C-alpha positions in Angstrom: 10.3 25.7 1.6 8.9 23.4 4.3 5.3 22.1 4.4 4.1 20.4 7.5 1.5 17.7 6.6 -1.0 16.7 9.3 -2.6 13.4 8.6 -5.7 12.7 10.7 -6.6 9.1 10.1 -9.3 6.9 11.6 -7.0 5.5 14.3 -4.0 7.9 14.5 -2.8 11.4 13.9 0.6 12.1 12.4 2.6 15.2 11.4 5.4 15.0 8.9 7.5 17.9 7.5 8.3 17.7 3.7 10.9 19.4 1.6 10.3 20.7 -1.9 11.6 17.5 -3.4 8.8 15.6 -1.8 11.1 13.9 0.8 10.1 13.8 4.4 12.3 15.2 7.1 13.3 12.9 10.0 11.4 13.4 13.2 7.8 12.9 12.4 5.3 12.6 15.3 2.4 10.2 15.7 -0.3 9.5 18.3 -2.7 6.6 18.1 -6.2 7.1 19.4 -9.7 5.5 20.0 -11.5 8.6 21.1 -14.5 10.2 19.4 -14.2 13.4 21.5 -13.4 16.2 19.1 -11.6 18.4 21.6 -9.3 15.5 22.7 -8.6 14.8 19.0 -7.8 18.5 18.4 -5.3 18.4 21.4 -3.6 15.4 19.8 -3.3 17.2 16.5 -1.8 20.2 18.2 0.6 17.9 20.0 2.0 16.3 16.9 2.2 19.7 15.1 4.1 21.2 18.0 6.6 18.3 18.0 7.4 18.6 14.3 7.6 22.4 14.5 6.6 25.2 12.2 6.7 25.2 8.4 5.8 27.7 5.7 2.3 26.2 5.8 0.2 23.3 7.2 -1.5 20.9 4.8 -4.1 18.6 6.2 -5.4 15.2 5.2 -8.4 14.0 7.2 -10.9 11.2 7.1 -14.1 11.8 5.2 -17.8 11.6 6.3 -17.5 12.6 10.0 -20.2 14.8 11.5 -20.0 17.0 14.5 -23.0 19.1 15.7 -22.2 22.5 17.3 -24.1 24.9 19.5 -24.4 28.7 19.0 -20.9 29.2 20.6 -19.4 26.6 18.1 -19.0 24.1 20.9 -19.6 20.3 20.3 -23.0 19.0 21.3 -21.9 15.3 21.1 -19.1 13.1 20.1 -18.1 12.6 16.5 -20.2 10.5 14.2 -18.0 8.7 11.6 -18.6 6.5 8.6 -18.9 3.6 11.1 -22.0 5.1 12.7 -24.9 2.9 11.5 -27.9 4.1 13.5 -29.2 6.8 11.2 -32.1 6.6 8.8 -31.7 8.3 5.3 -34.5 10.6 4.1 -37.1 9.6 1.6 -35.3 10.7 -1.6 -35.1 8.9 -4.9 -31.8 7.0 -4.6 -30.8 7.2 -8.2 -31.5 10.9 -8.6 -29.8 11.6 -5.3 -26.7 9.6 -6.5 -26.6 11.6 -9.8 -26.7 14.9 -8.0 -24.4 14.2 -5.0 -22.2 11.3 -6.0 -23.1 9.7 -2.7 -25.6 7.1 -1.5 -28.6 6.9 0.9 -26.4 5.0 3.4 -25.7 5.5 7.1 -22.1 6.6 6.4 -23.3 9.9 4.8 -24.7 12.9 6.5 -28.4 12.6 5.4 -28.6 9.5 7.6 -26.1 10.6 10.3 -28.2 13.7 11.0 -30.9 11.5 12.5 -31.9 12.7 16.0 -29.6 15.7 16.0 -30.5 19.4 16.6 -27.8 21.9 16.4 -26.9 25.5 15.3 -24.2 24.3 12.9 -23.0 21.0 11.4 -19.4 20.4 10.5 -16.8 17.7 9.8 -14.1 17.1 12.3 -11.6 18.8 9.9 -13.7 21.9 9.9 -13.7 22.0 13.6 -10.0 21.5 13.7 -9.5 24.4 11.3 -11.7 26.6 13.6 -9.5 25.7 16.6 -6.2 26.3 14.7 -7.1 29.5 12.9 -10.3 30.9 14.5 -12.3 30.6 11.2 -14.9 28.0 10.3 -14.6 26.7 6.7 -14.7 23.5 4.8 -12.9 22.5 1.6 -14.5 21.4 -1.7 -13.0 17.9 -1.0 -14.5 17.6 2.5 -17.9 18.9 1.5 -18.1 16.4 -1.4 -18.0 13.5 1.1 -20.9 14.7 3.2 -23.7 13.6 0.9 -25.1 17.2 0.9 -23.0 18.6 -1.8 -23.2 18.6 -5.6 -19.6 17.8 -6.9 -20.4 19.1 -10.4 -22.1 22.4 -9.4 -19.6 22.9 -6.5 -22.4 23.9 -4.1 -24.6 22.5 -1.4 -27.5 20.5 -2.9 -30.8 22.3 -2.1 -33.0 19.3 -2.7 -31.1 17.2 -0.1 -31.0 20.1 2.3 -34.8 20.5 2.1 -35.2 16.7 2.7 -33.2 16.8 5.9 -34.5 20.1 7.1 -31.3 22.1 6.9 -30.4 25.6 5.6 -27.0 26.2 4.0 -26.4 28.8 6.7 -26.0 25.9 9.2 -23.1 24.5 7.2 -19.6 25.9 6.8 -18.7 28.2 3.9 -16.9 26.2 1.2 -13.5 27.4 0.2 -10.0 26.0 -0.5 -8.3 29.3 0.4 -5.5 29.2 3.0 -6.3 30.6 6.4 -3.5 31.8 8.7 -1.0 29.4 7.0 -3.4 26.4 7.1 -5.3 24.9 4.2 -8.7 23.4 4.7 -8.4 19.7 4.9 -8.6 17.4 1.9 -10.2 13.9 2.0 -7.6 11.3 3.0 -8.6 8.9 0.2 -8.0 11.5 -2.5 -4.7 12.5 -0.7 -3.6 8.9 -0.8 -4.0 8.8 -4.5 -1.9 11.9 -4.9 0.7 10.6 -2.5 1.0 7.4 -4.5 1.1 9.1 -7.9 -2.3 8.0 -9.0 -3.7 11.2 -10.5 -4.6 10.1 -14.0 -7.9 8.4 -15.2 -6.1 5.1 -16.0 -4.1 4.8 -12.8 -6.0 3.4 -9.8 -4.9 3.2 -6.2 -6.0 0.2 -4.1 -5.8 1.2 -0.5 -6.2 -1.1 2.5 -5.9 0.6 5.9 -8.5 0.1 8.5 -11.1 -0.2 5.7 -10.4 -0.5 2.0 -11.0 1.4 -1.2 -10.1 1.6 -4.9 -10.0 5.1 -6.4 -9.0 7.1 -9.4 -8.3 10.9 -9.3 -8.4 12.9 -12.5 -9.2 16.3 -13.9 -12.5 16.8 -15.8 -15.0 19.6 -16.3 -17.9 17.4 -15.1 -18.5 13.7 -14.4 -21.6 11.5 -14.3 -21.5 9.2 -11.3 -21.3 5.5 -12.2 -23.6 2.9 -10.6 -22.2 1.7 -7.2 -19.3 4.2 -7.2 -18.9 7.3 -5.2 -17.9 10.6 -6.8 -16.1 13.0 -4.6 -13.6 15.8 -5.2 -9.9 16.4 -4.5 -10.4 20.1 -5.3 -12.3 22.3 -7.7 -10.4 20.8 -10.7 -10.2 17.2 -9.9 -12.6 14.4 -9.1 -12.1 11.3 -6.9 -14.1 8.3 -8.2 -14.2 4.8 -6.8 -15.6 2.5 -4.2 -15.0 1.8 -0.5 -15.4 -1.3 1.7 -16.1 -1.2 5.4 -13.8 -4.2 5.8 -10.1 -4.0 5.3 -7.3 -4.2 7.8 -9.9 -4.4 10.5 -10.7 -7.9 9.2 -7.0 -8.8 9.6 -7.2 -7.5 13.2 -10.4 -9.6 13.7 -8.7 -12.7 12.4 -5.8 -12.2 14.9 -8.3 -11.9 17.8 -10.4 -14.8 16.7 -8.0 -17.4 15.3 -4.9 -19.1 16.7 -3.1 -18.5 13.5 -4.0 -15.5 11.4 -1.3 -16.0 8.8 -2.9 -16.9 5.5 -2.2 -20.2 3.8 -1.3 -20.4 0.1 -3.7 -23.1 -0.7 -5.7 -22.8 -4.0 -8.0 -25.7 -3.0 -9.2 -24.5 0.4 -12.9 -24.6 -0.7 -14.0 -21.6 1.4 -15.9 -18.5 0.4 -15.8 -15.4 2.7 -18.2 -12.5 2.3 -16.3 -9.5 3.8 -19.3 -7.6 5.2 -18.5 -7.6 9.0 -19.1 -3.9 8.9 -22.0 -4.0 6.4 -21.7 -3.2 2.7 -20.6 -0.1 1.0 -19.5 -0.5 -2.6 -21.0 -1.7 -4.8 -24.4 -2.4 -3.3 -24.4 0.0 -0.3 -26.5 -2.3 1.9 -25.7 -1.5 5.6 -27.7 -4.6 6.7 -25.6 -7.1 4.7 -23.5 -9.3 7.0 -20.3 -11.4 6.7 -20.4 -15.1 5.9 -18.0 -18.0 5.8 -19.1 -20.9 3.6 -17.5 -24.3 2.9 -16.2 -25.2 6.4 -15.2 -28.8 7.0 -13.3 -30.6 9.8 -10.2 -30.2 7.7 -10.4 -26.4 7.5 -7.5 -24.7 9.2 -7.2 -21.2 10.7 -4.7 -20.3 7.9 -7.2 -21.3 5.3 -9.9 -19.1 6.9 -7.4 -16.2 6.9 -6.6 -16.8 3.3 -10.3 -16.8 2.3 -10.9 -13.6 4.2 -8.1 -11.7 2.4 -9.2 -13.2 -0.9 -12.8 -12.1 -0.2 -11.8 -8.5 0.3 -9.7 -8.7 -2.9 -12.7 -10.0 -4.8 -14.8 -7.0 -3.8 -12.0 -4.6 -4.7 -11.7 -6.3 -8.1 -15.4 -5.7 -8.7 -14.9 -2.0 -7.8 -12.0 -1.8 -10.2 -14.1 -3.3 -13.0 -16.8 -0.8 -12.3 -14.3 2.0 -12.6 -13.0 0.6 -15.9 -10.4 1.9 -18.4 -7.5 1.1 -16.1 -3.9 0.9 -17.2 -2.2 0.4 -13.8 -3.1 -0.5 -10.3 -1.0 0.7 -7.3 -1.1 -0.9 -3.9 -1.2 1.6 -1.0 -2.3 1.8 2.7 -0.5 0.4 5.7 -2.3 -2.9 6.0 -1.6 -3.8 2.3 2.0 -2.4 2.2 3.2 -4.6 5.1 1.5 -7.8 3.8 3.3 -9.4 0.8 0.8 -12.3 0.8 -2.1 -9.9 0.4 -0.3 -8.1 -2.4 0.2 -11.4 -4.2 -3.4 -12.3 -3.7 -4.5 -9.0 -5.2 -2.3 -9.4 -8.3 -3.5 -13.0 -8.8 -7.2 -12.0 -8.4 -6.8 -9.1 -10.9 -4.6 -11.1 -13.3 -2.4 -8.1 -13.8 0.8 -6.7 -12.3 0.3 -4.6 -9.1 2.7 -1.8 -8.4 3.5 -1.5 -4.7 3.9 2.1 -3.7 7.2 3.1 -2.2 5.6 5.8 -0.1 4.5 4.6 3.3 2.6 7.7 4.2 0.6 8.4 1.1 -2.1 10.6 2.6 0.4 12.9 4.3 2.6 13.1 1.2 -0.4 13.8 -0.9 -1.6 16.7 1.2 1.9 18.1 1.1 2.2 17.6 -2.7 -1.1 19.5 -3.2 0.2 22.3 -1.0 3.4 22.6 -2.9 1.4 22.6 -6.2 -0.6 25.5 -5.0 2.6 27.4 -4.2 3.9 26.7 -7.7 6.3 23.9 -6.8 6.0 20.5 -8.5 6.9 17.5 -6.3 8.6 14.6 -8.1 6.5 11.4 -8.8 6.0 9.0 -6.0 8.4 6.0 -5.9 7.3 2.5 -6.7 8.9 -0.1 -4.4 8.4 -3.1 -6.6 6.0 -4.8 -9.0 4.1 -7.9 -8.0 3.5 -10.2 -11.0 0.3 -12.4 -11.1 0.5 -16.2 -11.1 -1.4 -17.1 -14.3 -2.4 -20.5 -12.9 -4.4 -18.8 -10.1 -6.5 -16.4 -12.2 -9.1 -19.0 -13.3 -9.4 -20.3 -9.7 -10.1 -16.8 -8.5 -12.6 -16.1 -11.3 -14.6 -19.2 -10.2 -14.3 -18.1 -6.5 -15.5 -14.6 -7.4 -18.6 -16.1 -9.1 -19.2 -18.2 -6.0 -19.0 -15.0 -3.8 -21.5 -13.3 -6.0 -23.8 -16.3 -5.8 -23.7 -16.2 -2.0 -24.5 -12.5 -2.1 -27.5 -13.1 -4.3 -28.7 -15.7 -1.8 -28.4 -13.2 1.0 -30.4 -10.7 -1.0 -33.2 -13.2 -1.7 -33.8 -13.8 2.1 
């Protein structure tokens, strides 16, 4: 049996064929992109699928939260709006009640705000539009619907109160189903797929992913779940939830450092005296304040570019540590995502900040492998557990230093809030 996994990330599309043992075949295909043109992105997806060749089925992992308005002929009326879109205004809903119902937040990265200024016959995610182009049928998955901010992940249906608030009817949204269409499964959210691909599918086993952005998540089976303060609650499928928190800053901060500084390689200096607030893209978890901005505190004439780089990577690790504490009840933490997997210094920082061992995933393409693993599971085939490449042990002498630095980061955040 051969499953072709299509992984549509925020900066590249990749197709990989997997065997039943969970191992990838040689000859994957990848195209990097910067476009927000949905048709151009569909063409790229077709191109990588054509290069890898046909399989028994196609499993898709795709970025969450995108919005594409369509006309009566199902043609795009604009470019894609992604989680980076920050111009929308959320409707006047009670934020706590909204979070309890949808597991999402009144924040520009979700549809209730992204819908601002749009008038269309239908509203879909990019993955829904891709499925339409590949199969001729419009549909969305439980997973993808759960990331829109219009869906109740416990009732598994569109949330009527939110639809009323944004002036939408459920008929303007895709039907929700995880059933295969013409050999293609409706896409799963890439974050949930990353957990599956890294073997993090139990309540106590968290994946920390740093790609373009960053997130910490757990995926687990439960009949229902009450959303926790500051944490999103999405779905992998109709049996399993995906709970956690996301940061808008991750590997993109590393890229910013390389553009901005002469030397972006971090120092290993516990006494640099800097505090970095990683909100260059605004705040998502835990406070979900799109107007929060980045900050570098403690600069002196002795500060070096390497120390700034170290403070930035630490600042992101501190925010992820707060997310993991909010998730709670964790037995293991697994490092995933390209930006984290290729950066041993960042892995060590994460272990030191958490004060616990961090398992480094041995699977470089977690989202693709996760999508394939779910597809095999649906066909009655169990894929072996994901490999662990190594375990990074924390340096005990650094833990107290990082605890004090985390307190300083929180103090600076409170000062921002008071302005």
